[in-house]
Structure formats: C-alpha cells, structure tokens
MARFI-912416 format. One record per residue (C-alpha): x negated, y negated, z negated; residue in three letters. Coordinates in steps of 0.001 Angstrom, whole numbers, always signed. Layout:
X,Y,Z,ALA
...
END
This chain:
+0,+0,+0,MET
-1166,-3517,+803,ALA
-334,-6723,-1043,TYR
+390,-10135,+447,TRP
+1246,-13720,-383,LEU
+3664,-15400,+2024,MET
+4444,-19113,+1952,LYS
+7680,-20862,+2776,SER
+8888,-24370,+2089,GLU
+11921,-23960,-172,PRO
+13740,-26681,+1796,SER
+13501,-24346,+4814,VAL
+13888,-20903,+3168,TYR
+13522,-20142,-534,SER
+13523,-17166,-2871,ILE
+17150,-18079,-3634,ASP
+17978,-17735,+69,ASP
+16256,-14347,+202,LEU
+18080,-13192,-2926,GLU
+21412,-14228,-1363,ARG
+20619,-12667,+2033,ASP
+18959,-9510,+701,GLY
+16522,-9467,+3627,SER
+15246,-11728,+6371,THR
+13055,-11712,+9430,ASP
+9898,-13713,+8641,TRP
+9816,-15673,+11887,THR
+8201,-18805,+13239,GLY
+4604,-17946,+12382,VAL
+2382,-19371,+15113,ARG
-1087,-18408,+14017,ASN
-3031,-15648,+15770,TYR
-4711,-14414,+12597,GLN
-1333,-13926,+10892,VAL
+158,-12400,+14042,ARG
-2656,-9851,+13998,ASN
-2060,-9085,+10311,MET
+1636,-8516,+11062,PHE
+697,-6185,+13920,ARG
-2252,-4335,+12405,ASP
-1904,-4444,+8635,ASP
+1718,-4858,+7510,PHE
+3502,-1585,+6714,ARG
+6931,-789,+5290,PRO
+6629,-616,+1518,GLY
+3900,-3252,+1266,ASP
+4638,-5843,-1417,GLN
+4422,-9633,-1150,ALA
+4614,-12633,-3409,PHE
+7077,-15275,-2184,PHE
+5250,-18609,-2539,TYR
+7083,-21945,-2453,HIS
+4865,-24491,-686,SER
+5037,-28198,+134,SER
+7382,-28961,-2725,CYS
+7390,-30619,-6141,ALA
+6341,-27396,-7906,GLN
+4316,-25171,-5556,PRO
+3856,-21627,-6762,GLY
+4956,-18018,-6696,ILE
+8715,-17716,-7090,ALA
+9285,-13974,-6693,GLY
+8605,-10678,-4977,LEU
+9603,-9138,-1677,MET
+8779,-6020,+289,THR
+8087,-5208,+3923,VAL
+11088,-3288,+5270,LEU
+10099,-2593,+8880,GLU
+7037,-2701,+11127,PRO
+6361,-5932,+12988,ALA
+8547,-6708,+15984,SER
+8683,-9508,+18577,PRO
+9720,-12861,+17114,ASP
+12913,-13740,+19048,PRO
+12328,-17502,+18824,GLY
+9457,-17313,+21295,GLN
+11912,-16389,+24084,PHE
+14608,-18988,+23312,ASP
+14070,-22368,+25002,PRO
+16352,-23976,+22377,ARG
+14181,-22746,+19490,SER
+11511,-24917,+17922,GLU
+9362,-21757,+18110,TYR
+9806,-21261,+21867,PHE
+6624,-20303,+23697,ASP
+6856,-20472,+27496,PRO
+3846,-18131,+27813,ARG
+5586,-15311,+25943,ALA
+7168,-12523,+27965,ARG
+9483,-9818,+26678,ARG
+7084,-7149,+27959,ASP
+4133,-9005,+26372,GLN
+5320,-10970,+23344,PRO
+2869,-13494,+21970,ALA
+4346,-13633,+18470,TRP
+5613,-11165,+15894,LEU
+7845,-11241,+12843,SER
+8343,-8837,+9958,VAL
+11527,-7890,+8125,ARG
+11216,-8686,+4422,MET
+13501,-7538,+1611,GLY
+14263,-9179,-1706,PHE
+12782,-7498,-4797,VAL
+12809,-9996,-7657,GLN
+13087,-13670,-8508,LYS
+10817,-14730,-11378,PHE
+12138,-16562,-14462,ALA
+10159,-19581,-13286,GLY
+7518,-20508,-10756,VAL
+3977,-19256,-11319,LEU
+2318,-22582,-10583,ALA
-761,-23113,-8473,LEU
-2439,-24870,-11415,ASP
-1914,-21762,-13578,GLU
-3465,-19526,-10917,LEU
-6554,-21754,-10851,ARG
-7102,-21201,-14601,ARG
-7922,-17505,-14208,HIS
-11464,-16470,-13246,ALA
-10235,-13139,-11894,GLU
-8363,-15082,-9184,LEU
-11349,-17196,-8091,ALA
-11591,-15304,-4776,ASP
-7859,-15563,-4019,LEU
-7524,-16935,-483,ALA
-4789,-19330,-1634,LEU
-7276,-21083,-3929,LEU
-10021,-21545,-1334,ARG
-10498,-25018,+86,ARG
-9278,-25449,+3624,GLY
-7156,-22295,+3681,ASN
-3974,-23221,+5538,ARG
-2660,-19754,+6364,LEU
+990,-19128,+5570,SER
+342,-15406,+5016,VAL
-2687,-13994,+3250,MET
-3841,-10706,+1788,PRO
-4040,-10194,-1966,VAL
-6308,-7560,-3527,SER
-4835,-4954,-5869,ALA
-6672,-6543,-8825,ALA
-5368,-10016,-7928,GLN
-1870,-8581,-7515,TRP
-1950,-7016,-10994,ARG
-3256,-10230,-12565,CYS
-643,-12462,-10914,MET
+2164,-10017,-11659,LEU
+1166,-9983,-15346,ALA
+1166,-13788,-15392,LEU
+4571,-13913,-13697,ALA
+6062,-11509,-16259,ARG
+5127,-13981,-19019,LYS
+7204,-16765,-17426,LEU
+10262,-17890,-19360,LYS
END
C-alpha cells in the first residue's frame, strides 16, 4: 500500500464535499509528474490525506482512499471545461484522474504549522520550499506520525 497527500482548495472541493458525495473523481490535475504518479503508482486501496490548501487554515482535514485505477480525465476532451486540452485525444489521453472515496473527517484541521514542529516530518515533500505539487507521496513513517497527530485533534 502507498500513502499520499492530495491538496484541494476547500472553496472548490472540501472534505465536507467528499463526505457528502462519498466518492469523487480527482480531476483537473495538469502536471506531468502527478499524471505519472496517477498512472504508475496509484492503486486501489492506497490511502491519502485530504489537505485543504489556499485557505485561512491550511492543513490536513481527513482521509480518503483510492477506489479505482487511474482513468482519462474527461475535462481534457470537453471544449467547455476549464481543463480542456486540445492536444488530448481519446485514444491518447494526456491527463488522468483517480476515483477517491471518503474514509474519515478529522475533528479539526492538522495545521501546516503543527506539521513543521515535528522532526520526523522534516523530509515531508509538503514542507520543502518550492514544492507546488498538488499530489505527493508520503512515507509509511510520515503517515503514521501524521495520523497519530490527527487523532489527538479535538
């Protein structure tokens, strides 16, 4: 099993939306590195932290799981979509999405500042300067540490 951290602006799609919907297609990612992770590394059963970004209180808001292997992101084919890509063809899609399922909403948000306080998370990609990826891998040790911190939230 692999572990991930996936960012979304809560004004666009939040942990509350995922809890209500039960599952969602994680679409609109237009970064080749993330596309390759979706294609090569994401597997059903993998776990992910849902991270609220670009908001008043950025941080980890809950857990989700990968439900299905990556599939073509439908927005790339729709000229009305903000994610339309005229280079994409149905027989050779440029972009992928993954189906994610709701697991748990935390009692609060595990804040970015709190993550920075723990030496065992020093190598977490989220905490590295200049890292702008919306999806990033998390090691098993980092996962256990962050999960323990999240369980202490009230």
